[in-house]
N, C-alpha and C positions, 0 to 999 in steps of 0.2 A: 348249862341248861338254858333253853330258849323259852322265853315267856311271851305269850301272846299279848299284843297291845290292848289296852282297855277299849271296850266297845263304846264308851261315852266319855268325852272329855270336854271341858270348857275351853274355848279358844283363848290364846294369850292376847290377841289383839282386841282392843275395845274401839268400837266405831261410834263416834259422837256426831255422825253426819246429819245434815238437816233434811235429808230425804232425796233419793232413796237412802235408807239408813239400816240399822241393825235389825235382823230378824232374830226371833228367839232361837237359841241354839237347838232346842228340841225340834222346832219346826224345820230347820235346815237339815237335820238328820232324817226327818220323816220324808222330806222332799228327795233327798239322796237315795233313800231306801226304795221309794216308789217311782223314781225317775224313768227307768226303762220298762217297768212292768207295774202298772197301777192296779193294785189289789187283785192280781192274778188275771187281769183282762188280757195281758200279753202285749199291750202297747202303752206308750206314755200318754199322759194328759196333753203333752205338747202336740200329739198327732191325733187326738181324739175328736171325733165329729161332734160339733156343738149341739146337734139334734139327737144324739144317741141317748139311750136310757141311762147310761153311766154318767154322762155329763149332766143330765137332768137332775140326778140325785145330788151332784155337787152343787149346782147353782141353787136348787131348792133348799138344801141344807144351809148354804150361805145366807140366803134371805131369811130363813127361819131364825138363824143365830143373831142376825142384825136386829130383827124384830124383838127377840127375847132380851138381848143385852141392853137395848135402848128403850124397851117398853113401847114400841111403835104402835099407835092405835090402829085398829082394823081398817079405818077409813083412809089410811095413808098407804101409798105405794112405795115399795123399795125396788129400785132398778139399778143395774150395773152397766156402765157405759165406758167408752174409750174417750181419750182426749184430755184427761187430767182436769185440774181446776180451771186451766185456761180455756178449755173447751166449753165449760159452763159459763165462763165470762161472756161468751157469745150466745150460748143456747138459752140461758135464763132470760136475757132481754128479748130475744126473738119470741119466746114462748109466752112471756108474761106482760110485756109492755103494753099490749092492747087491751088489758083487762078493764081499764078505765079510760074515759074519753080524753083525759089530759095527756095520755101517752107519755107519762113521766115516771122516772125512778129516782128516789132519794138514795144517797150513798154516803155512808160514814167513812171517810178516808182515814184509815188507821195504819197504812203501810204502803210500800211500793206497789204491791199488787192491786191496790185500790184505785189505780189511776188509769185504767184501761177502758173507760166508758165515757160517753158524753151524757151527763146526767146532772141532776140537781145536787150539788154538794151542800149538805145540811149544816156544815160547820166550816168556818174559814180554814184554809190550809194551814196545817201546823208547820212550824219551822223544822221540827224533827218528830218522828213518830215514836214518842216516848211515853204517851199516855192515851187513855180513852177520854174523849171530850165528854163533859157533863151533859147528859141527855136534856137537861133544862135549857141548854144553849142551842139545841138542834132546831133548824128551821125546816120543819117537815112540810111537804107539799100535800094538801088534802087529796089531790088527784093522783098521787103516786101509786104505782102498782106494786112496788117492792122496795125494800131497804136491805142493804147487804153490809155485813161486817166481816172482816178477815183477820181480826186480832183476837187475843184471848180476853174477852170480856168476863167479868165476874158476876154478870147479871144478864138477863134476857131483856133487851130494850122493849119498851112500850112504844108502838109506832102508830097509834091513833087510827086503827082500822086498815092500814096498809098491810100488804103481804110481806112478812119478814123473811128474808133469804139470808142464810148463813153459809159462808165458806168455812167449814170446820176441818180443813185438811190437817192442821197442826194439832188439834186437840180432840179429834174424833175418837170416842170410846176411851178417853183418858179420864173421864168423870161422868157421872150421871147427868142427863139433860132432859128437861121436859120438852120433848119434841112436839107435843100437842100445841105449843105456843109458837111454833115456827112453820111457815108455809112451805119452804123448800130448804133442805140441808144438802150440801154436796161436799164430798171429801175425797181427795186422792188417797189411795190405800197405802202409799209408799212411806208413810211416816209412822203410823201407829198400828195399822191392821194388815200389812202385807207388803207386796212388792209393787214396783211401778207398772202402770199399764191399765189399771181399772180405777174408775171413780164410782163411788156409791152415791146414789141420789135418793133422798127421802122426800116425797112430795105429797101434799094433802090431796085427797081424792077429788075435791071440788075445784081444783085448779086445772085450767085448760093447758094443752100443749104437750103433755107427756103421755098421751093416750097410746101412741103407737108402741113405744117401748114397754110401757106397763101392760098393755093388752097382749103383748107377745112374750111376756115373762123374760124380758131383756134379750130375746132371741130373734128380733126382727132382722138383724144382720148378725154376722159372726162376732161374738163378744170376745174379750180378751180371756180366753179359757184358762190358760195356765195361771194368770194373775188371780183369777177368781178362785182357783184351786188353792193357791198359796194363802189367799185371804181366809178361806174356810178353816185351814189349819191354825192360823193365828187366832181366829175367833173362838175356836174350840179351846185353845190354851187360855184365852182370857176368861172364858166361862168357867173352866176347871180351876182357875186361880182366884175366883171370887167376883168376877164381873167388873163392871165399870167402877163401882164403889171401891173395890180393892185396888184398882189401877190408880184411882185418885189418891188413896192413902199412900201408896208407894211413890207417886209423883211428888207429893208434899214432902215426904222424907228426903227424896233425892235432891229436889231443888233447894230445900232448906239448907242442906249441907253446903252447897255452893254459894248461896246468898249469904250465909253466915260468915264464911271466909271473906267474901267480897266486902261486906259491910263493916267487918272488924279489921280491915287491912290498913286503916288510917290513910286511905286514898291511894294505896298502891294498886289495888284493883278498883275500877269504877264501873258500876252498872248504870248506863244512861237512862234506863227506864224508871219512871216514877214507881215507888213501892206499891201503890194501890193498883197499878196496871201491869205488874210483872207477870210474866208467863211462867208456868211450871214446866213447860215443854222446852222453850228456847231461852237460854240465858246468855245475853251478849255482855261483853265487858271490855274495857280498855285497861291497858297495863302500864304502870309507871306514873301516870298522871291523868288528868281529866281529858286530855287530848290524845293520849296514847303515845307511847315511845316506840317508834318503828323498830329500832335495833333490839330493844328489850322484848317486844312482842315476837320478833323473829326468833330470838333465843328461846323464848317460851315454847313456840310451836316446834322448833327443831328438837328441843329436849323432850317434849311430849311424844314426838314421833319415835325417838330413840326408846322410849318406854312403851311403845306399841299402842299409843293413843292417837287415833286417826281423826281427821276431818274437824279439827277445832278452829280452823281459820274461818272468820266470819266476814260480814259486810261492814265497810267503813261507816256507813250511815247509821248503824245501830250498834256499833262496837266491833272492833277488829278481831276479837276472839269470841267464838260462840260455841257453847256446849248445848247440843240438842239431847234432851233426856226423855226420849219417847218410851213407850211402854216396854219395849224389849231391852232397854238399858236397865241393868240390874242395880240393886243397892251397892253391891260390891264394885261395880263399874264406877258408880258415882263416888264411892269411898276412895277408889284409886285416883280419880281426878282431884278430889278434895285434898288428899294427902300430898299429891304433887304440887298443887297450888300453894299449900302451906309451906312446903319445903322451898319452893321457888321464891316465895315471899321472904323467908328468913335469909336466903342467900343473897338477895338483890336489893332488899329495902335499905335505904340509906339511913 
């Protein structure tokens, strides 16, 4: 007797990549279903004209979902652009630096991506990016046009009248955020809300420089159509699963699993980030000791790969193993990693 294969199955492989990273499996199945014929139109979104009525529905729905999920005020614009976060590293200064006569920008350096501008560093360079500097120690320039942060703060900084700019690529829609307190938010979609290729930008209406894209509904030139289509599918899933607040609860559960094993390992696993600044999205760790044991970490990564856990290799500066627990990573995925870490600890701890 021949049985038909199941129509839905969860993949055996778990992707802990830092971005691009895992898509929700239901979204991947929807993409597969519609890849050659989008909703009976007869063509793929890959070949769809960006000024067609069908794509207008996609991009309008994407904007509406961003507004709903983040409670974006009516006087803010939501646009979709190419170039990733790196594109905004250049675009934001060009658009905002002239807002005040001082033509200055304050920058809180909290990671490697924070070093690509000539600006006023508000805090002395840290020896390692393992904490968020106390705002009381920031030397803010009163003539600064904007302040940017690229790490997971657990607060929204008060910037004394400057325009606050946030690169939220790593934690976009992983938790509720009061966007009314932030002048510009930009985020690459490839971590929490879609695939690589599109960057969502939220900007206050009274800021200059974004009028062209905002005035043309992100269609001044050809946008990354397929990436926007993937994004709307992910946003619909987030909405249907309880929104940003639900994502935050899941992120807390997932990250706590890994941090508990790390913190209770008696130094076998070491997280270099100070507890008050730890991310729920990206968990770096060293294995074996505080400096990391090269051979042991290679064994860890090789064994994880045998167990179909991918992309756990991290950066030496913040830990040579890194688990990214973005929205699409499930509690079951995190449990699989936690169980492996516990077993590995029991096998190799002296």
